[in-house]
C-alpha positions as CSV (number, residue, x, y, z in Angstrom):
1,X,10.3,-68.0,149.8
2,X,13.5,-69.9,150.1
3,X,12.8,-71.6,146.7
4,X,12.9,-68.1,145.1
5,X,16.3,-67.5,146.6
6,X,17.5,-70.9,145.5
7,X,16.4,-70.4,141.9
8,X,17.9,-66.9,141.9
9,X,21.2,-68.2,143.3
10,X,21.2,-71.0,140.7
11,X,20.5,-68.5,137.9
12,X,23.4,-66.4,139.2
13,X,25.8,-69.3,139.3
14,X,24.8,-70.4,135.8
15,X,25.5,-66.9,134.5
16,X,28.8,-66.8,136.3
17,X,29.7,-70.2,134.9
18,X,28.8,-69.1,131.4
19,X,30.9,-65.9,131.7
20,X,33.9,-67.8,133.1
21,X,33.7,-70.5,130.4
22,X,33.4,-67.8,127.6
23,X,36.3,-65.9,129.1
24,X,38.5,-69.1,129.3
25,X,37.6,-70.1,125.7
26,X,38.3,-66.6,124.4
27,X,41.7,-66.5,126.2
28,X,42.6,-69.8,124.4
29,X,41.5,-68.3,121.1
30,X,43.6,-65.2,121.7
31,X,46.5,-67.5,122.3
32,X,45.8,-69.1,119.0
33,X,45.8,-65.7,117.4
34,X,49.1,-64.9,118.9
35,X,50.5,-68.2,117.6
36,X,49.1,-67.4,114.1
37,X,50.6,-64.0,114.1
38,X,54.0,-65.4,115.1
39,X,53.7,-67.9,112.3
40,X,52.6,-65.1,109.9
41,X,55.8,-63.1,110.8
42,X,57.9,-66.1,110.0
43,X,56.1,-66.6,106.8
44,X,56.6,-62.9,105.9
45,X,60.3,-63.4,106.3
46,X,60.1,-66.5,104.0
47,X,58.2,-64.5,101.4
48,X,60.8,-61.7,101.6
49,X,63.6,-64.2,101.2
50,X,61.9,-65.8,98.2
51,X,61.4,-62.4,96.6
52,X,65.0,-61.6,97.1
53,X,66.0,-64.8,95.4
54,X,63.6,-64.1,92.6
55,X,65.1,-60.7,92.0
56,X,68.6,-62.2,92.0
57,X,67.7,-64.9,89.6
58,X,65.9,-62.4,87.3
59,X,68.9,-60.2,87.1
60,X,71.3,-63.1,86.6
61,X,69.1,-64.2,83.6
62,X,69.2,-60.7,82.2
63,X,73.0,-60.7,82.5
64,X,73.2,-63.9,80.6
65,X,71.4,-62.2,77.8
66,X,67.9,-63.7,78.1
67,X,65.3,-61.6,76.3
68,X,62.5,-62.9,78.5
69,X,63.9,-64.0,81.8
70,X,60.5,-65.1,83.2
71,X,60.5,-68.2,81.0
72,X,63.8,-69.4,82.4
73,X,63.2,-72.5,84.6
74,X,65.0,-71.1,87.7
75,X,63.1,-67.8,87.5
76,X,59.7,-69.4,86.9
77,X,60.3,-71.8,89.8
78,X,61.2,-68.8,92.1
79,X,58.0,-67.0,91.0
80,X,55.9,-70.1,91.8
81,X,57.5,-70.5,95.2
82,X,56.9,-66.9,96.1
83,X,53.3,-67.2,95.0
84,X,52.8,-70.3,97.1
85,X,54.3,-68.7,100.2
86,X,52.1,-65.7,99.8
87,X,49.0,-67.9,99.6
88,X,50.0,-69.7,102.7
89,X,50.4,-66.4,104.5
90,X,47.0,-65.2,103.3
91,X,45.3,-68.4,104.5
92,X,46.9,-67.8,107.9
93,X,45.4,-64.3,108.1
94,X,42.0,-65.7,107.0
95,X,42.2,-68.2,109.9
96,X,42.9,-65.3,112.3
97,X,39.8,-63.5,111.0
98,X,37.8,-66.6,111.6
99,X,39.0,-66.9,115.2
100,X,38.1,-63.3,115.8
101,X,34.6,-63.9,114.5
102,X,34.3,-66.8,116.9
103,X,35.4,-64.5,119.8
104,X,32.8,-61.8,118.8
105,X,30.1,-64.5,118.5
106,X,30.9,-65.9,121.9
107,X,30.2,-62.6,123.6
108,X,26.9,-62.0,121.7
109,X,23.8,-62.8,123.6
110,X,22.2,-64.5,120.6
111,X,24.0,-66.9,118.3
112,X,25.3,-65.5,115.0
113,X,22.8,-65.4,112.2
114,X,22.6,-68.6,110.1
115,X,22.9,-68.1,106.4
116,X,19.5,-67.6,104.9
117,X,18.1,-70.6,103.1
118,X,17.5,-70.2,99.4
119,X,13.8,-69.7,98.6
120,X,12.1,-72.5,96.7
121,X,11.7,-72.0,93.0
122,X,8.5,-70.1,92.1
123,X,5.6,-72.4,91.2
124,X,3.6,-71.8,88.1
125,X,0.8,-69.2,88.5
126,X,-2.6,-70.7,89.4
127,X,-4.9,-70.7,86.5
128,X,-7.6,-68.8,88.3
129,X,-5.5,-65.7,88.8
130,X,-4.3,-65.5,85.2
131,X,-7.9,-65.3,84.0
132,X,-9.0,-62.4,86.3
133,X,-8.9,-59.0,84.7
134,X,-7.0,-56.2,86.4
135,X,-9.3,-53.8,88.2
136,X,-8.5,-50.1,87.9
137,X,-7.2,-48.5,91.0
138,X,-9.8,-46.4,92.9
139,X,-9.1,-42.7,92.7
């Protein structure tokens, strides 16, 4: 009888340990998300600053009489810098989404589903089945 209580207590302790470990890991992950959002805010300011500079250089090129200001080196460099900053910011948001998926998976009872393996290519039909005539369906 005491063995039943011991196994039950051990099972309870294992469950409590798993819960505490998951809670601690998810707290750390939420801290990472907070850091990523702080970084994203800073990156958003950098994107806004780059877009402001792009607009200024675009209008300066127009004032100089350029017919197509986007081909001017300063303007095209500013466009490229703005695109690069936006890509970095988007990658940061993708990282936040990945962390959130890890948090959801940690609370799930079963592990997240693995990607389905691709089925093997179809083998050639056996010769015996190709020779059989189709039977009419019974009515």
